[in-house]
PADREN-170108 format. One line per 4 residues: number of its first residue (from 0); for each residue x, y, z of N, C-alpha, C, CB. Coordinates in steps of 0.1 Angstrom, whole numbers, always signed. Each point is the difference from the previous one (the first is absolute). Glycine has a CB too. Example, Ala and Ser with C-alpha at 12.3 -4.5 7.8 and 13.67 -1.06 7.14 Angstrom:
2
0> +132,-57,+78,-9,+12,+0,+9,+12,+0,-19,-12,+12 | +15,+23,-19,+9,+11,+0,-8,+11,+8,+12,-6,-22
REM end
This chain:
257
0> +889,+46,+256,-14,+1,+3,-4,-13,+7,-5,+15,-19 | -2,-14,+30,-5,-11,+7,-15,-2,-1,+19,+3,+16 | -23,-15,-17,-15,-4,-1,-3,-8,+12,+0,+1,-25 | -10,+4,+33,-4,-6,+12,-13,-8,-2,+11,+18,+13
4> -11,-30,-8,-13,-8,+0,-10,+6,+9,+13,-20,-5 | -27,+19,+0,-10,+5,+9,-13,-8,-2,+10,+23,-1 | -18,-23,+10,-12,-8,+0,-13,+9,+1,+13,-19,+11 | -24,+14,-18,-12,+7,+0,-9,-7,+10,+2,+7,-24
8> -9,+1,+33,-8,-6,+10,-13,+7,+2,+20,-8,+11 | -30,+2,-5,-13,+6,+2,-2,+0,+15,-9,-7,-22 | +4,+18,+27,-2,+1,+15,-11,-10,+3,+7,+24,+0 | -5,-31,+11,-10,-10,+4,-13,+6,+5,+18,-15,+7
12> -18,+27,-2,-12,+8,+4,-8,+3,-12,+12,+9,+20 | -6,-6,-31,-7,+4,-12,-8,-12,-5,+18,+17,-6 | -11,-29,+7,-7,-12,-5,-12,-3,+9,+22,-10,-8 | -21,+12,+21,-11,-3,+8,-12,+10,-3,+16,-8,+18
16> -13,+21,-21,-10,+9,-3,-7,-4,-13,+13,+18,+11 | -6,-22,-21,-5,-5,-13,-10,-11,+2,+21,+7,-12 | -17,-17,+19,-9,-12,+3,-13,+4,+7,+20,-14,+0 | -18,+24,+9,-12,+4,+8,-10,+7,-9,+14,+3,+20
20> -9,+6,-29,-9,+7,-10,-6,-10,-9,+14,+20,+1 | -7,-30,-6,-5,-10,-9,-11,-8,+7,+22,-2,-11 | -20,-2,+24,-11,-7,+7,-12,+8,+1,+17,-13,+12 | -16,+26,-9,-12,+9,+1,-7,+1,-13,+12,+13,+18
24> -5,-12,-29,-6,+1,-13,-8,-13,-3,+18,+15,-8 | -13,-26,+11,-7,-13,-3,-12,-1,+9,+21,-11,-6 | -20,+15,+18,-12,-1,+9,-11,+10,-5,+15,-6,+20 | -11,+18,-24,-10,+10,-5,-7,-6,-13,+14,+19,+9
28> -6,-24,-18,-6,-5,-12,-9,-12,+2,+20,+8,-12 | -17,-16,+22,-8,-12,+3,-13,+4,+7,+20,-13,+3 | -20,+23,+5,-12,+4,+8,-9,+10,-8,+13,-3,+21 | -8,+11,-29,-7,+11,-5,-2,+0,-16,+8,+13,+19
32> -1,-21,-25,-2,-1,-15,-13,-7,-3,+24,+0,-4 | -33,+7,-5,-12,-6,-4,+1,-8,-12,-12,+20,+10 | +4,-30,-12,+0,-8,-12,-4,+8,-12,-5,-20,+14 | +11,+17,-26,-3,+7,-12,-10,-9,-8,+22,+11,+0
36> -33,-5,-4,-10,-7,-8,+3,+2,-15,-17,+3,+19 | +14,-14,-26,+2,+1,-15,-11,-8,-6,+25,+2,+3 | -26,+0,-16,-10,-7,-8,+8,-11,-8,-16,+20,-1 | +10,-32,+0,+6,-10,-8,-11,-5,-10,+15,-7,+19
40> -12,+7,-32,-8,-5,-10,+6,-11,-8,-10,+23,-2 | +3,-34,+1,+6,-12,-6,-10,-7,-9,+15,-3,+20 | -9,-4,-30,-8,-11,-7,+10,-11,-3,-17,+17,-9 | +14,-25,+0,+9,-12,-3,+13,+5,-8,-20,-15,-1
44> +20,+27,-4,+11,+5,-8,+9,+10,+7,-13,-5,-20 | +8,+12,+30,+8,+11,+6,-4,+2,+15,+2,+11,-23 | +7,-4,+30,-2,+5,+13,+5,+15,+0,+3,-23,+11 | -12,+32,-7,+3,+14,+2,-1,+4,+14,-8,+5,-24
48> +18,+0,+30,+0,+4,+14,+3,+15,+0,+7,-23,+9 | -15,+31,-2,+2,+14,+0,-6,+6,+13,-1,+1,-25 | +7,+10,+29,-5,+7,+12,-10,+11,-5,+22,-4,+12 | -30,+9,-2,-9,+10,-3,+6,+14,+4,-20,-16,+3
52> +24,+24,-13,+8,+12,+3,-9,+12,-2,+20,-11,-8 | -33,+9,+9,-9,+12,-1,+1,+9,+12,-16,-14,-14 | +15,+27,+11,-1,+10,+11,-14,+0,+6,+18,+14,-11 | -28,-16,+3,-14,+0,+5,-8,-7,-11,+3,+21,+14
56> -14,-27,-10,-10,-6,-9,-13,-2,+7,+18,-12,-13 | -29,+10,+6,-13,-2,+6,-11,+1,-10,+9,+9,+21 | -21,-8,-15,-12,+1,-8,-9,+10,+6,+2,-24,-8 | -9,+32,+0,-9,+10,+5,-13,+0,-9,+19,+15,+8
60> -30,-13,-2,-13,-1,-7,-10,+8,+7,+6,-22,-9 | -17,+25,+1,-12,+6,+5,-11,-5,-9,+11,+21,+10 | -23,-17,-8,-11,-5,-9,+1,+2,-15,-14,+3,+20 | +23,+6,-24,+1,+3,-14,+13,-4,-7,-15,+18,+4
64> +25,-23,+4,+13,-4,-6,+7,-10,+9,+2,+23,-11 | +8,-29,+5,+8,-10,+7,+14,+1,-6,-19,-16,+5 | +29,+20,+3,+14,+2,-5,+10,-7,+9,-7,+22,-11 | +17,-29,+4,+11,-5,+8,+12,+8,-4,-10,-23,+0
68> +20,+24,+9,+12,+8,-3,+12,-6,+6,-15,+20,+0 | +27,-17,-6,+13,-5,+4,+10,+11,-3,-6,-24,-4 | +15,+26,+13,+10,+11,-2,+14,-4,+6,-18,+16,+1 | +28,-10,-6,+14,-2,+5,+7,-12,-6,-8,+11,+20
72> +3,-16,-31,+6,-12,-6,+12,+5,-9,-22,-13,+1 | +34,+8,+2,+12,+5,-7,+3,-9,-12,+9,+9,+21 | -15,-21,-22,+3,-9,-11,-12,-3,-9,+17,-10,+14 | -26,+20,-15,-12,-3,-8,+3,+0,-15,-14,+11,+18
76> +11,-22,-25,+3,-1,-14,-6,-13,-6,+21,+15,+3 | -20,-16,-16,-3,-12,-6,+13,-7,-5,-23,+9,-7 | +26,-21,+12,+12,-7,-3,-4,-12,-8,+12,+8,+20 | -6,-10,-32,-3,-12,-8,+12,-5,-7,-24,+9,-3
80> +22,-21,-2,+11,-7,-7,-7,-10,-9,+17,+3,+18 | -9,-11,-25,-6,-10,-10,-10,-10,+7,+21,+2,-13 | -19,-5,+26,-8,-10,+7,-7,+5,+12,+16,-16,-9 | -16,+29,+12,-7,+5,+12,-5,+14,-2,+15,-16,+14
84> -24,+20,-5,-4,+14,+1,-3,+2,+15,-9,+1,-24 | +15,+9,+29,-2,+4,+14,-5,+14,+1,+18,-16,+8 | -30,+18,-2,-6,+14,+2,+2,+3,+14,-17,-3,-18 | +26,+13,+20,+3,+4,+14,-3,+14,+3,+18,-16,-1
88> -26,+19,+11,-2,+14,+4,-15,+4,-1,+22,+5,-8 | -24,+7,+6,-13,+7,+2,-12,-7,-7,+13,+21,+2 | -21,-27,+7,-13,-5,-4,+1,-10,-12,-10,+21,+9 | +20,-29,-10,+1,-9,-11,-9,-12,+1,+23,+7,-3
92> -30,-7,+14,-10,-11,+2,-12,+1,-10,+7,-2,+25 | -11,+14,-28,-12,+2,-8,+2,-4,-15,-6,+18,+16 | +17,-15,-22,+1,-5,-14,-1,-15,-2,+14,+20,-3 | -14,-28,+14,-2,-14,-2,-15,-3,-4,+18,-4,+17
96> -27,+14,-15,-14,-1,-5,-1,+9,-12,-9,-5,+23 | +10,-1,-35,-1,+8,-12,-14,+6,-2,+18,-14,-11 | -19,+25,+3,-13,+6,-3,-7,-9,-10,+8,+24,+6 | -20,-28,-4,-7,-9,-9,-15,+5,-1,+15,-19,+5
100> -20,+18,-17,-14,+4,-3,-6,-11,-9,+4,+25,+3 | -16,-30,+1,-6,-10,-8,-15,+2,-1,+18,-16,+6 | -24,+11,-17,-15,+0,-2,-4,-14,-2,+0,+23,-10 | -11,-27,+18,-4,-14,+0,-4,-5,-14,-7,+3,+24
104> +1,+6,-32,-4,-4,-13,+2,+12,-10,-17,-16,+10 | +22,+13,-21,+3,+11,-10,-11,+1,-11,+24,-4,+3 | -35,-4,-2,-11,+0,-8,-13,+0,+8,+13,-11,-19 | -21,+21,+17,-13,+1,+7,-11,-2,-11,+9,+15,+19
108> -16,-26,-19,-10,-3,-10,-14,+1,+7,+16,-15,-13 | -24,+24,+8,-14,+2,+5,-10,-9,-7,+6,+24,+5 | -2,-31,-15,-9,-9,-7,-11,+8,-7,+5,-18,+17 | -17,+11,-18,-11,+7,-7,-8,+8,+11,-2,-19,-17
112> +0,+32,+14,-6,+9,+9,-15,+3,-4,+23,+10,+6 | -32,-11,+3,-14,+4,-3,-3,+14,+5,-7,-25,+1 | -1,+32,-8,-4,+14,+4,-6,+0,+14,-3,+6,-23 | +7,+4,+31,-4,+3,+14,+3,-12,+9,-18,+15,-9
116> +27,-24,+5,+4,-11,+10,+15,+2,+2,-19,-16,-8 | +23,+23,+18,+15,+2,+2,+8,-13,+1,-6,+22,+11 | +18,-22,-16,+9,-11,+1,+13,+5,+7,-10,-11,-22 | +15,+4,+31,+12,+3,+7,+10,-11,-1,-13,+14,+16
120> +26,-10,-16,+11,-9,+0,+11,+7,+9,-5,-9,-24 | +14,+1,+29,+10,+6,+9,+14,-7,-2,-18,+5,+17 | +28,+2,-13,+13,-6,+1,+7,+7,+12,+1,-5,-25 | +11,-1,+29,+7,+5,+12,+14,+6,-4,-12,-19,+13
124> +15,+30,-8,+13,+7,-2,+8,-3,+13,-10,+18,-15 | +23,-22,+13,+8,-4,+11,+14,+7,-1,-11,-22,+2 | +15,+28,+9,+13,+7,+0,+9,-5,+11,-11,+21,-10 | +23,-24,+7,+11,-2,+11,+9,+12,-1,-1,-25,-2
128> +2,+32,+13,+7,+13,+0,+10,+1,+11,-21,+11,-9 | +34,-7,+5,+10,+2,+9,+6,+15,+0,+6,-24,-3 | -13,+32,-5,+5,+14,-1,-4,+8,+12,-1,-1,-24 | +10,+10,+28,-1,+8,+13,-13,+8,+0,+25,+0,+2
132> -29,+6,-13,-11,+9,-1,-13,-6,-6,+17,+19,-1 | -18,-32,+0,-12,-6,-4,-1,-1,-15,-10,+8,+20 | -2,-8,-26,-2,-2,-14,-14,+6,-4,+16,-21,+0 | -18,+22,-13,-13,+3,-5,-3,-9,-12,+2,+24,+8
136> -14,-28,-10,-5,-7,-12,-10,+9,-7,+5,-23,+10 | -3,+27,-22,-10,+8,-7,-7,-8,-11,+14,+21,+5 | -25,-16,-10,-8,-7,-10,-5,+10,-10,-6,-19,+16 | +5,+15,-29,-7,+7,-10,-4,-9,-11,+14,+20,+5
140> -23,-16,-13,-5,-8,-12,+5,+7,-13,-20,-9,+13 | +22,+1,-23,+4,+6,-13,-12,+8,-6,+17,-18,-3 | -29,+13,+5,-13,+6,-5,-11,-7,+6,+10,+7,-22 | -23,-2,+20,-12,-7,+5,-1,-14,-7,-11,+22,+4
144> +4,-31,+2,-2,-13,-7,-7,+3,-13,-3,-12,+22 | +9,+5,-33,-3,+5,-14,+0,-13,-9,+10,+23,+4 | -19,-22,-14,+0,-9,-11,+9,+6,-10,-23,-9,+4 | +35,+4,-6,+10,+7,-8,-4,+2,-15,+17,-10,+15
148> -25,+1,-20,-4,+1,-14,-11,+10,-3,+6,-24,-2 | -14,+27,+12,-11,+10,-2,+1,+13,+9,-14,-20,-5 | +23,+19,+15,+1,+12,+9,-10,+1,+10,+10,+11,-18 | -20,-20,+19,-10,+0,+11,+7,-2,+13,-17,-9,-15
152> +12,+16,+26,+7,+0,+13,-10,-3,+11,+17,+16,-9 | -12,-21,+20,-7,-1,+13,+7,+11,+8,-6,-25,-1 | -1,+36,+5,+7,+11,+6,+5,-3,+14,-14,+15,-13 | +22,-6,+19,+4,-1,+14,-12,+3,+8,+24,+6,-5
156> -26,-13,+16,-11,+3,+9,+1,+13,+7,-3,-24,+3 | -9,+30,+0,+0,+12,+8,-7,-4,+13,+0,+15,-20 | -3,-28,+23,-7,-5,+12,-14,+5,+0,+22,+0,+12 | -29,-1,-1,-14,+4,+1,-1,+15,-2,-5,-19,+15
160> -6,+23,-21,-2,+14,-3,-1,+9,+12,-12,-7,-20 | +7,+1,+31,+0,+8,+13,+13,+0,+7,-24,-7,+2 | +33,-2,-5,+13,+0,+6,+11,-2,-10,-10,-10,+21 | +13,+20,-30,+9,-2,-11,+14,-2,+5,-14,+14,-14
164> +22,-22,+7,+14,-3,+3,+9,+6,-11,-7,-21,+12 | +20,+22,-9,+10,+5,-9,+12,-10,+0,-8,+24,+3 | +18,-21,-11,+12,-8,+0,+8,+0,+13,+1,+4,-25 | -4,+6,+33,+8,+1,+13,-9,+0,+12,+16,+13,-12
168> -29,-15,+10,-10,-1,+11,-10,-10,-2,+4,+24,+4 | -4,-35,+4,-9,-11,-2,-14,+4,+7,+19,-17,+0 | -29,+11,-6,-14,+2,+6,-9,-12,-3,+3,+26,-3 | -15,-25,+8,-9,-11,-1,-5,-3,-14,-7,+5,+24
172> +7,-18,-28,-5,-4,-13,-8,-12,+2,+20,+10,-12 | -33,-9,+15,-9,-11,+2,-12,+0,-10,+6,+1,+24 | -8,+10,-31,-11,+1,-9,+4,-7,-14,-8,+22,+11 | +2,-34,-13,+3,-7,-12,-9,+3,-12,+8,-18,+14
176> -19,+26,-12,-10,+3,-10,+4,+13,-7,-18,-11,+13 | +24,+20,-6,+3,+13,-6,+15,+4,-1,-22,+7,+9 | +31,-15,-2,+14,+4,+1,+8,-11,-7,-3,+13,+22 | +11,-8,-32,+7,-10,-9,+15,+3,-1,-21,-3,-13
180> +28,-6,+7,+14,+2,-3,+9,-10,+7,-5,+24,-2 | +18,-20,+2,+10,-9,+6,+6,+8,+12,+6,-11,-22 | -4,+4,+33,+6,+6,+12,+7,-11,+8,-17,+18,+1 | +24,-14,+10,+8,-9,+8,-2,+4,+15,+16,-5,-19
184> -15,-6,+27,+1,+2,+15,+13,-6,+5,-26,-1,+2 | +31,+7,+9,+12,-4,+6,-3,-5,+14,+14,+15,-14 | -11,-27,+18,-2,-5,+14,+13,-5,+6,-23,-7,-7 | +26,+12,+19,+12,-4,+7,-1,-15,+4,+3,+23,+9
188> +9,-30,-12,+1,-14,+3,+9,-2,+12,-4,-5,-24 | +16,+12,+24,+10,-2,+10,+2,+11,+10,+11,-14,-16 | -16,+26,+12,+2,+12,+9,-9,+11,-4,+24,-6,+3 | -18,+18,-6,-8,+12,-4,+7,+6,-12,-7,+4,+24
192> +9,-12,-34,+7,+5,-12,-10,+7,-10,+16,-19,+3 | -29,+17,-3,-9,+6,-9,-2,+15,+4,-12,-22,-4 | +9,+31,-6,-4,+14,+4,-12,+0,+9,+9,+8,-22 | -9,+2,+31,-10,+0,+11,-14,+2,-5,+17,+9,+14
196> -19,-4,-27,-14,+3,-4,-8,-13,-4,+9,+22,-8 | -2,-34,+7,-7,-12,-2,-5,-5,+13,+15,-6,-20 | -26,+11,+25,-4,-3,+13,-8,-13,+2,-2,+24,+3 | -3,-29,-14,-7,-14,+0,+0,-6,-14,-14,+7,+20
200> +8,-19,-22,+1,-7,-12,-9,+6,-11,+5,-20,+13 | -14,+30,-10,-8,+6,-9,+5,+13,-6,-19,-10,+12 | +31,+14,-7,+6,+12,-4,+10,-3,-12,-2,+10,+24 | +0,-2,-35,+8,-2,-12,+5,+13,-5,-14,-20,-6
204> +25,+19,-3,+5,+11,-7,+1,-4,-15,+13,+8,+20 | -14,+2,-29,+4,-3,-14,+15,+0,-2,-22,+10,-8 | +27,-17,-2,+14,+1,-3,+4,+13,-7,+0,-26,-1 | +11,+31,+6,+6,+11,-8,+6,-5,-13,+5,+13,+22
208> -5,-5,-32,+6,-4,-13,+14,+6,-1,-23,-1,-10 | +32,-7,+4,+14,+4,-2,+0,+13,-8,+8,-24,+1 | +1,+33,+2,+12,-1,+9,-3,+3,+14,+14,+6,-19 | -26,-3,+23,-4,+2,+14,+1,-14,+7,-14,+21,-5
212> +17,-21,+18,+0,-12,+8,-3,+4,+14,+16,-12,-15 | -22,+3,+23,-3,+3,+14,+5,-11,+9,-21,+13,-7 | +23,-10,+19,+5,-10,+10,-11,-9,+4,+18,+16,+8 | -15,-29,-9,-10,-10,+4,+4,-8,+12,-8,-1,-24
216> +21,+1,+27,+6,-8,+11,+13,+7,+4,-10,-21,-9 | +12,+22,+22,+12,+6,+6,+2,-4,+14,-2,+20,-16 | +14,-19,+21,+4,-2,+14,+13,+6,+3,-13,-22,+0 | +14,+30,+11,+13,+7,+3,+10,-9,+7,-13,+21,+1
220> +10,-34,+2,+8,-8,+8,+6,-12,-8,-14,+6,+20 | +24,-12,-14,+6,-12,-5,-9,-12,+3,+24,+10,+3 | -25,-19,-12,-8,-12,+3,-1,-9,-12,-13,+13,+15 | +9,-26,-13,-1,-9,-10,-15,-5,-1,+24,-7,+3
224> -28,+2,-14,-14,-5,-2,-11,+10,+2,+9,-21,+8 | -6,+34,-11,-10,+10,+1,-10,-1,-12,+16,+16,+13 | -29,-17,-10,-9,-4,-11,-13,+9,+1,+9,-23,+0 | -15,+25,-12,-13,+6,-1,-8,-8,-11,+8,+23,+7
228> -21,-24,-6,-8,-6,-10,-7,+11,-8,-3,-21,+15 | +5,+20,-28,-7,+10,-9,-11,-7,-7,+22,+12,-4 | -34,-6,+6,-13,-6,-6,-4,+9,-11,-7,-10,+21 | +6,+4,-33,-5,+8,-12,-15,-3,-2,+24,-2,-11
232> -31,+13,+7,-14,-2,-2,-4,+7,-13,-4,+0,+25 | -4,-7,-33,-6,+5,-13,-15,-2,+1,+21,-6,-13 | -28,+17,+8,-14,+0,-1,-3,+8,-13,-4,-2,+25 | -5,-4,-34,-3,+6,-12,-16,+3,-2,+20,-12,-10
236> -24,+22,+2,-14,+3,-2,-6,-10,-10,+4,+24,+6 | -17,-23,-8,-7,-8,-10,+5,+3,-14,-20,-1,+15 | +24,+13,-18,+4,+3,-14,+15,-1,-3,-20,+15,+0 | +27,-22,+9,+14,-2,-3,+2,-9,-12,+6,+4,+25
240> +2,+0,-34,+3,-8,-12,+8,-12,+3,+0,+20,-13 | -4,-31,+7,+7,-13,+2,+14,+1,-6,-21,-13,-1 | +30,+5,+7,+14,+0,-5,+10,-5,+11,-6,+19,-15 | +18,-20,+11,+11,-4,+10,+7,+13,+4,+3,-23,-10
244> -5,+27,+23,+5,+12,+5,+13,-3,+8,-23,+11,+1 | +34,-3,-3,+12,-3,+7,+7,+14,+3,+3,-22,-12 | +6,+21,+22,+9,+11,+2,+12,-6,+8,-19,+18,+0 | +29,-9,+3,+12,-4,+7,+1,+8,+12,+11,-7,-21
248> -8,+1,+33,+2,+7,+12,+15,+0,+3,-22,-6,+9 | +28,+17,-5,+14,+1,+3,+2,+2,+14,+5,+9,-23 | +1,-19,+30,+4,+1,+14,+15,+3,+1,-19,-15,+8 | +23,+25,-1,+14,+3,+2,+3,+1,+15,+1,+13,-23
252> +9,-21,+27,+4,-1,+14,+13,+7,+1,-13,-21,+5 | +14,+31,+4,+12,+8,+2,+5,+1,+14,-7,+13,-20 | +19,-19,+24,+5,+2,+14,+6,+14,+1,+4,-25,+2 | -4,+29,+11,+6,+14,+3,+12,-2,+9,-23,+11,-2
256> +35,-6,-2,+12,-1,+8,+5,+13,+5,+6,-20,-13
REM end
């Protein structure tokens, strides 16, 4: 058996064709490739670099709503470890604003009240809201203002006799000689959070008693520092028994997701 030596070779024309194609590819990439945009987030402890892989995103609104949207994210999730937390994907910007509700004062003291001389006090309700469908704040009282040892009460107001009010419909209360009880007014501070029936500072409602509750503040949109001012008004007749009258108001703030 004979073994012959042989050599492997490449055709010189093939090499020329390869280099020509390679040069065309480099020219194409140089002239037509667009720059890639990415987001970079940094602080003293970390650097996060990422591209935006959304298929679509944007914001839409009209006079009654405001909505942002994102779609096509393939890596949406919450990633966390002992020393970090990364929220990646669909609308994770909003949870950075937690839902908060606060009342400026937890005690409303009317002091000494004289008959037919109305006394008013106020406090401020504040909501920070990041929920997609807004929130509601409801209010109720445990009972009418009462002297617990005797059972004597200051009733809930019915407003002026010519313009009666209910727990869900505010109306005018300006008559201090004939109209008595406890009521409240809601005034917008930052937007339009109060129910629409509170048309001015003389419009009041009586408090609903638990377990019933009514909406006193609401907003369908995301926002911070949303505020209303609640004004409480008490007026008593000449024959109101002396005593220390108290009750408890229950405000409940509920976000909608």
